[in-house]
N, C-alpha and C positions, 0 to 999 in steps of 0.2 A: 804669610799672614793669611788669617782666617778671615771669611767676609760676613758682614751681618745686612738684612734687611730692613731699609729706611723706611719713613713712614709712606714713602710715594712708591715703596714698591720694587725699588732698586735696590742692588746689593754694592755696599759700601766696606771698605777694609775696616776690619776690628778696632784698628789702632785709631781712626777718625773718630768712631762712634765713641769711645774711651776718653777721646781728648775730648770731643765734644760735651760730655760727663762730667769731665773734670773742670772746664769751662763753667760748665751752668751751677757745679757745686759750690766754685770760689765765688761766682756771681751772686748766689743768695746770701753766702758769708758776708760779703762785702756790703751787699745792699742792707742787710739785718744790720750789719754795724754803722753802717755812716747813714745809711738814710737812699733814697733814690737820688735827691739833686747832688748831695756832697759826693757819691760814690764814683770814682774817675774807672774808664776804659784800663789806664794803666795799672792801678793798683789791683784791679780783677787779674790782669793777664799775669801778674806778678805772683799772686796767690794759687793760683792756676800752674804755674811754673811753665808759661807759655810766651811766645814773643805777641806784643799788643796786635800785630799784624791778623794775628792767626785767630784770636778773638772775633776780630770783623770778617775775616773772610770763613769763619763758621757760624757765627749771628747776626751779620750786617751792620746792626747800629746800636745804641747804648737801649733805647727803647724796646726792642725786638728782644734784647738780652736779658732786659729788667722781665717781659711777660714770661718768656721760656724758662728762665730760672724759677719764676715763682711758683709755674705749672708744673716745671720738675719737682719743689718742693712740696706741692699740695698732694703729686701722684705718690711719693716713698710717705706720708703721713696716710694717704688712703690704704695704701699696701701694708703698711703696720697694724694697721684700724681692723682690715679685713682677715689678716692672718691673727688677731683677736676673735674675731667675731666666728672664725672657722672652730673654735673650743666649743661651741652651739651644736655642733652636728654630732656629736657624740657626748651629751652635758654627763650621763650618767644617772646614779640612782638619784639623787641630791637636786634636782633643778634650781632651786633657791640660792644653793651655794655657788651652782656652774655659772648663774646670773649674776651674783655678785662678784665672782672672781672676773668673769668677762665684763662686767661694767668697769669694776677696779682699773683693770688693764687699761681700759678705753680711757678713762683720766688721766692714767697716766701717759699714754700717748699725746691726749690735747694739752698737758699741761708741762709736753716736753718741749727741748729748747726749739726744734723745728719749729714745732705746729705753734708755738708762743711767737716765735719771729715771722712766721708766716700771717699770723692774723694782725699783728703790729704794722708790718709792712703793707698789708689790705687796708687797714683803717687809715693809714696814714696818706696811702696815695689813692684815697678814694675819687678825691676830686681832679686829678691828672689821668686819671685809669677808670671811670666809671664804671667800667664793665667788669672790673677784676673782683668785685665781691660774688658775683653771680660764679663765673669763671672757678673761682676756689671754692665756694660752696657746693658747686657741680662735682668737684674732682675728689672732694672730700665728702661733705656731709650727704650729696646726692648718692653717691655710689654704696657706702655705708650702711645710707637707709636702704637699698634694693637689697643688701645681702643681709641684713639682721632682717627686714620682712622674710626673706625666704628661709630664714632660721626659724622665726615665730610662727611662718605658716605651718611647716615641718612638725613643728610643736602641739599646734593645736589642731592637726590632723590625727598626731599620734594622742590627743586626747590630754596633753599634758598641760595645755593652755584652752581657756575655754573660746567657741568658736567666735572667730576677729575678722576684721581685717586687717590684714598682718601690716600691711603700709602705714596704715595708722597707728597702729600697735607702736611699731618701730618708730614712730617720730614721735609720740607721746614716751617712749624710753628714750630715747636721745635728749627732749625736751629736760625729761627730769634730771638728767645728768647732765647736762652743759649749762641751763639756766644757773641753777648754784653754784655752778664752780667758775663761770664769767665773773659772777657778783664777787666770789670769793679771792678771786686769783686777782681782782679789778683789772678784768679785759686784759688779761696773760701780762700784766707787770708785777704782780706777786709771785713767789714761789709758794705752793698750798703744801705743808706738811703732810706726810703718807698717811698717818692716823685721821685726819680731817678729810682729805681725798677718801677714802675707805669708809669713813662715816655718811661721806654724801653719796657714793655706790651704793651702800648698804638700803639707806633711806629711800633711794630713788626706787629699788629692788622690791622694796616692801611695799612702798606704793603702788608700784607696776601691778603686783601678782594681789594685791587686794581688788585691782580692776580686771585683771586676764586671768588670776587663778581658775583654775578646773571647776572648784566647787562654789564658782560664783554664777549667779545667773545671767544670763546674755543679756 
């Protein structure tokens, strides 16, 4: 059996790492379906295909299981968005088209089942877990903002965007995308049609480029 390195730096069997991930995936599915209060460890164990004591052996208790499951889901959403942001490393000759495609794909991630369930759980459990919003935002918006700022800084240095504060530009672009989508999706409770999603992406990029396009005055 192959081994993997744990966050503490110790080596653990690959099977144990995979089983933990299966438990976290199952836990997020059950919490999203039932809510925190109504979810039970037995159902999570059944969803993961493991014995109930195995869940406790890996994650200690229900509260810790919930926190780790939400963090793992946030990391997966973040990874999807980072993969989309990579498109801007080589945007091609048509920057507007590349930005619109990137924006649309980011909104698709935002409106995906995992991201919607993540927002719902975060909002629903903020009373019992007041630090949850900060944790989720840092693992999703925070890291995405940093990656997007890096791409925008490179575009600015190349003269394809005007000189700017890339972190502020990234924050504003994301706000132009997520603000309208939160309203249109009714905080993630309504599925937004693809055409509507694309229209939001295109409007956001058009507004962004009016402020940051290379022909604009700094």
